[in-house]
N, C-alpha and C positions, 0 to 999 in steps of 0.2 A: 595616385591610387591609394585608397584607404588600406590600412594594414590592420583593421579591426579583426582580432582573431575569432575563430569559430568557438563558441562556448561549449560545443560538444567534444572538443579536442581532449584526448585522454590525458590524465595526470599520472605521474609515476607513483604518487601516493594518494590515498583517499582524500577527496576534497570535502568541503563543508557538508555536502549532502550525506556523505558517509558518516560524519560525526553525528548527524541529526537522525538519519533513517533508523527506524526500529526502536530507538530509545524514546518511549512515549513522553518522557519528561522534557525532551528537547524539541521534538517536532511540534509545531502548532497542531491543534486537534483537527484543523481542517486540511492538513497535509499529511498524507499517509504513504508508507512504503508501498512500492508496486512490484515486488518480486514475483507476484503471481501472474504476470503478464502472459506467460506461455500457457498457464492454466486456462485463461480466458480463450486463447486461440484453440486449444483442444476442445473446450466445451462448445464453442461455436460450431466446430466441425461436426461434433456429435449431434448438434441440433440442425445441421443441414445448411449452414451458411458460412461465408468467408468473412471473418471479422476485420480484415485489413481495411476495407472501405468504411467500416463503422468507426474505427479509430480515427480515420481522416475526417469523417463527418462530425464526430464529437470534438475534434481538435486535440487529440492526444498524441504527443510525440513519442515514438517508440525507439528505444535504444537498448538493445540486448547487451552491448559491450559493457555498459555501466549499470546494468539492471539491478545489481545488489544494492546500489546506493540511490536508485531512482525513486522518485516520489510522484504522487498524483494528488490533486486537490479532492477532498471528499465529495464536494458537489459534482465534480467532473466524473468521479467514479459512479455516483448515483445516476448521472445522465447516461453513462455507458451501460449500466444495468438495464435501465428502462428501454433503451434502443435494442439491446440484445434480446430482451424478453419479447419485444414486438416483432423482431426478425425471425424468431424461432417458430418453426411449424411442427417439426418432427417430435420434439421433446420439450419438457418444461425447463427452460434454461437454468434457473437456479439449482435444480436437481443435478443437472449435468456439470455445473460449476463445482458443486461439492463432490460429485463422483470422480471427477478428473483431477481433483486437488492432490498434489504430491509435494513433498519437501525437497524439491529439486535443488534449491539453493541453500538448504539447511539440512544436509545429510546427517549431522549429529542428532537433530531432533527425531528424524525417522528411526535412527538406530536406537535411541533411548526408548521410543514408543514400542518398537517391535521386539525389543529384548526385555521388556518389563516382566517382573515376576507375577504381577497381578494388575487388574484394571485400576484398582485404587492408586497404585504407584504410577501407572501410565497417565492418569488424569492430571498429574502434576504439569503435564505439557501445556495445559491451557494458559497458565501464567506466562510461560515462555513464548507461546504463540502471540499473546497480547503484546509482549515487549519486543519481539523480534520480527513479527510478520504484520500484524494489524492491531493497533492500539484500541480499535473499536470493539474487538471481540472480547467479551467478558462472560465466560462460562464458569459457573460454580456448581458444586455438588451439595445437595441437601439429602439427609437420610431421615426417614421416619417409618417406624414399623418395619414392614417387609419390603418397603419400596425405597429406591434411590431416584432422585430427580436431578437431571442436568438442566440448570436454568440458564437461559441466554438473556443478557441485558444489552441489547445492541441498538444504537441509534446512529444514523448517518447524517452529520451536519449538512444543511442545505438541501435535504431530500425529504419528501413526504412519507407518510406511514406506509404507502404501498411499496415504495422502493426499499424502505427499511425491512418490510416484510419479506421481500425477495432475498435480501441478504441473510435474514434469519433462516429462510428455507435452505439457502446454500450452505450455511453453517451446519444445520442439522443433517443435511445430506453428507457432508464431509465427516461428521461425527459417526454417522451410521457406517460409512465406508470403513473407517478405521476400527470400529467395534467388530465389524464382520471379520477383519483381518485377525484381530486378537482373539475373539471368542468363537469364530466359526458359526455354526448354525444356532448357537445359544445366544447370539447377540440381540435377539428380538426385543423390541420395546413392548410394554403392556399398554402404553398410551402416548400419544403425541398431541401437544396443545400449542396452538398459535393464537396470538392476540388479534391478528388481522382476519378478515373474512377470506374465503377461498379466492386465490388470485389466478387460478386455472381450473380446469374441470375437476370438480371435487373428488371424483373417482380416482384420479391420478394419485392423490395423496395417500389414500389407504393402500393402493396397489404398490406405490413406491416404498412406503415405510412398513408395509405388511403388519399394520397395527391400527386400532381405532384412532382416528384423527378428529380433533375437536377444534372449532374456530371460535373467535371472539371470546377467548378465555382471558383471565386476568394476568397470566404469565405465559411466556414462551418456554416450553419445557419438554424434555424427553423423559419418560418414566420407565423404569426397568426394575427387575428384581434386585433387591439389595444384596442378596447372597452372591451375585455375579461380581461384585466389587472385589471380593477376596478369593475368588476362584483361581487356583494356580493356572498359569498360562503355559501353553506348550512351547512358546518361543522364548521362554526365560533363558537368559544368557548373562549371568551376573557380572562377569569380567567386562564384556562389551558395554553392558548397561552402565556400570560405574564410569567407564572411560567416556562414554557419550555425555553423561551428566557433568563430568569434569570439564569437557570441552565447551558445553553450553554455558556453564557458570563462568568459565574463563572469558568467553566472548562477552557476556553481560558485564563483567567487571571492567573489561576494556572499554566498552561503550559508556560506562558510567564514569570513566576517568575524566578529569578536567579537559575542556575543549582545547584543541590545539590552535596554533597561530592562524591557520587557514580559516577555521570557524570564526575566530575573533574578527578577522578582516571582513568576512562575509556579513557578520552581524553588524559591523560598522557601516558597511554599504547599505544594508537593508534599513537601518535606522536613519541614515543621512544620505539618501540617494544622490544628492548634488555632489558629494565627494567623488562620485564615480568619474567626473570630468576634471578633477583637480590633480590627478597623478599620485604617485606613491608617496610623495613628500607629505601631502595632506593626511593620508592614512597613517603614516609613521608618527606624525605629530599627535594624532588622537590616541595612538597606542603607546605614547611616551617612549618611542624608539627613534634612533637615528636612521634616516633612510637607507644608509649602507648596511646597517645592522639588519633591518627588515629584509632588504634584498638578499643578504647572505643567508638568513634563516630560511627564506622561501626556497632558495637554491638548494639548501641542504635537504629540504623536504621534497625536492623535485617538482616544484610548482612554479609556474610562470605568473607573475602579477597580472599581465595583460589578459591571460586566459581566464583567471579568476574574475577579473573585472568584467569581461565579456559574459561570463556565466551569469553573474548577478544582473547585468543589464538585460539579458535575454529573459531571465526569470521574471523580473519586474515588468518588462515591456509586455510579455505574454499575459501576465495577470491583469495589468491595467487595460489592455485591449479587450480582454474577455469581459471585464466588469463594465466597460463602455462609458464610464463617467468622465474620462479625460479625453481631450482631443489628441490627435497624433502630434500636433505641435507642442502641446503641454508635456506629453510623455517624453518627446525628444529633449525638451529643455530640462525636465526633471532628471533625466539620465545623463546630463552633461554633454550632449552632442552640440556641435556648433550650429547646426540647422537641421531642418526636417529631412533634407536630401541625404545628409550623412547618416542619419538614423535609419532612413528607409533602405539605403544600400546595405548597412550592417544587418538589419533585420532580415532582409532577403537572403543574405549569405547564411544566416543562422537557421532559418526555417524553410527557405525555398519559396516564401510568400512575401508580398509587401504587407506592411501593417494593415492597410485597408482590406486586403484579401483575407488576412488572418482573422480580422475582426468579423468579416462577413461570414466566415466559416464557423465561428464559435458562437454567433448569435442565432437563436432559434428563428426559423422562418415564420412570418406572420400567418395567422389562421391555423 
């Protein structure tokens, strides 16, 4: 009987995904943190459908236990958006995605935001959101005359302009939600511009944003009165605000620290997948460590080598099956399995599907 471990088995300390998630300089641009999973569930419910079958249709593995370190490929996230928009009948899905957004796994960010003395101070959060939640979100502030403009520069790798437009709509909906919290009835925009054409009934946009909405514009932007940037906010709480900022900066410094041993091992596996079948000795040699030293250091971090090995195998296998360029036999060989049967048994334990079934679910149906 094979003893290939389940790659979803919990680790006592964060594994490589934790070292990578949220620090945009570490994660590849096509792989994003997915701490907003529950946000998608809530938005779907508001739109009148259950998202669980959609996750299965798109081929997205859901894991709430390790959600803070979970990632999703950008193209897969774009596919998820497209399916959710098509499923939604009661509401425009991107609006509900923004409306239901909350910092459930980042409470220090929400505390910083809601205790800010002014909107100008609160808008510092955009840089942190980019680094901690989604590296694709790039919102900046421009000031000219009596107006302030919040500019969004968002692109989703592997997705077309329509899907990117939906994500911009969701971003603007989330910005509106939090401005409403901070400013109350004074949060109104004087103008909303989108680069894309209307992707839903045009009347929905003006009703949702309660402002003139223009499409096919050179920039995606929210325009508001500049004076609102420095208006004192009722929720100002200087002590909590400083504490929240300190906690956020502390977390960012920790993520910017040199990668640990687990991340180095995962990177070695990703660069040289065949090592996955050669045991801990081959990995130790490439890291210039004695195998017993490597084993001892992993034990000190509460990580099992075999679990880490299985995690990378599953990650690569799922990616290659989705891409469809390699046969199951080639994938099995590349990942260091002795034959296709051993690989198939391991993959079924990890995902509940055979490699062929998994590939069939992640490929679009013809026509």
